[in-house]
C-alpha positions in Angstrom: 108.7 94.7 91.4 107.4 91.4 91.6 106.7 89.1 88.7 103.7 91.0 87.3 105.4 94.4 87.4 103.6 95.2 90.8 105.5 97.3 93.4 104.9 99.2 96.4 106.7 102.5 97.3 106.3 105.0 100.1 104.0 107.7 99.0 104.5 111.4 98.7 102.3 114.4 99.0 102.0 114.2 95.3 99.9 111.3 95.7 97.3 112.8 98.1 94.9 113.8 95.1 94.9 109.9 93.9 94.6 108.8 97.4 91.5 111.0 98.0 90.0 109.9 94.7 90.4 106.2 95.7 88.7 106.9 99.1 85.7 108.6 97.2 85.2 105.6 94.8 81.5 104.5 94.7 80.6 102.1 97.4 83.8 102.7 99.4 82.1 105.3 101.7 80.8 102.5 103.8 84.1 100.4 103.9 87.2 102.5 103.6 86.7 106.0 105.2 87.9 109.3 103.8 89.9 112.3 104.9 89.9 115.6 103.5 93.2 117.1 102.0 94.2 119.0 105.3 94.0 115.9 107.2 96.1 113.8 104.9 98.6 116.6 104.7 98.8 116.7 108.4 99.2 113.0 108.7 102.0 113.3 106.0 103.9 115.6 108.2 103.9 113.3 111.2 106.5 110.7 111.5 103.9 108.1 113.2 102.0 108.0 109.8 103.4 106.2 106.7 101.5 106.0 103.3 102.2 103.5 100.6 101.2 103.2 97.0 100.7 100.2 94.8 101.6 100.7 91.3 102.7 98.7 88.2 104.7 99.3 85.1 101.7 99.9 83.2 99.8 101.9 85.7 101.1 104.5 88.1 98.5 104.2 90.8 96.6 101.1 91.7 95.6 101.9 95.4 97.1 102.9 98.7 97.7 101.9 102.3 97.9 104.2 105.4 99.8 102.9 108.2 99.4 104.6 111.7 101.9 104.3 114.8 104.8 103.7 112.2 108.0 102.7 114.4 106.2 103.1 117.7 108.2 102.6 120.9 105.2 100.3 121.8 106.1 98.1 118.9 102.5 97.9 117.7 101.6 99.3 114.5 98.1 99.6 112.6 97.0 99.7 109.2 94.4 102.5 109.3 93.2 102.2 105.7 93.7 100.1 102.6 92.0 100.7 99.3 92.5 99.7 95.7 91.0 101.4 92.5 89.9 98.0 90.9 88.8 95.4 93.8 88.9 91.9 92.6 92.1 92.1 90.7 94.4 91.1 93.4 96.2 94.3 93.9 94.9 94.7 97.5 96.3 91.4 98.4 99.8 92.2 96.9 99.7 95.6 98.5 98.8 94.0 101.8 101.9 91.6 101.6 104.2 94.3 100.7 102.9 96.7 103.5 103.2 93.7 106.2 106.8 92.9 104.9 107.6 96.7 105.1 106.3 97.2 108.8 108.3 94.1 110.1 111.4 94.7 108.0 111.6 98.4 108.7 110.6 98.8 112.2 110.8 96.8 115.3 107.0 96.2 115.4 106.0 93.0 117.3 102.2 93.3 116.6 100.6 94.6 113.4 96.7 95.2 113.3 94.0 95.9 111.1 90.4 96.4 111.5 87.4 95.8 109.3 83.8 95.7 109.5 82.4 92.3 110.6 80.3 92.1 107.5 83.2 92.8 104.9 83.8 89.2 103.9 86.3 90.3 101.1 88.5 92.1 103.5 88.3 89.1 106.2 89.4 86.7 103.6 92.4 88.9 102.3 93.6 89.6 105.8 93.4 86.0 106.9 95.2 85.0 103.8 97.9 87.3 104.4 98.5 85.7 108.0 96.2 87.9 110.2 94.3 86.3 113.0 90.8 87.5 114.0 90.9 88.6 117.5 87.4 89.7 118.3 84.9 92.5 117.8 85.5 95.9 119.3 81.9 97.2 119.9 81.3 100.8 118.7 85.0 101.2 117.9 84.7 103.1 114.5 82.9 106.3 114.1 82.4 106.1 110.3 79.9 107.6 108.0 78.3 109.5 110.9 77.7 106.4 113.0 79.4 104.2 115.6 80.2 100.9 114.3 81.5 97.6 115.4 85.0 96.8 114.2 86.6 93.3 113.8 90.0 93.3 114.9 93.0 91.1 113.4 96.5 91.0 113.9 99.7 89.3 113.0 102.7 89.0 115.4 106.2 89.2 114.4 106.9 85.5 115.0 103.9 84.5 112.9 105.4 86.6 110.0 108.7 85.1 110.4 107.2 81.6 110.3 105.4 82.5 106.9 108.8 83.9 105.6 110.4 80.3 106.1 107.6 78.7 103.9 
């Protein structure tokens, strides 16, 4: 746990209902994405997916992150989804830092990427603040809420993460 009692742990299948509830919060349908229970359970069963849950001493579930290509032999891992129950409280930034650290400490990943919609300024600021570098827009990269949408791609490389650790 950090100084505010915040911690990130690996999620279990028991967290799926909270994950799904977070995905379905008002306003998230255009930003986060959502899966049904069967899809989440299938992802939990695959070693290439890793779910993380943020929690604090006073509150069990603050949000989640879904990481894909965990421990990929290509050494490239992606954060598929990151969502918090109460945006604007700093939980997402803290979760993001913990997830980045977990990827680089627990795997041999060289590159960690994340995507967001170009108009999502809150996410862009948070990702840049965590050390991600904007790479460009992948046109029509995300089929989301029934439509193909552009996706801004960002990444952080292991040497960049290591340099931030030295600060």
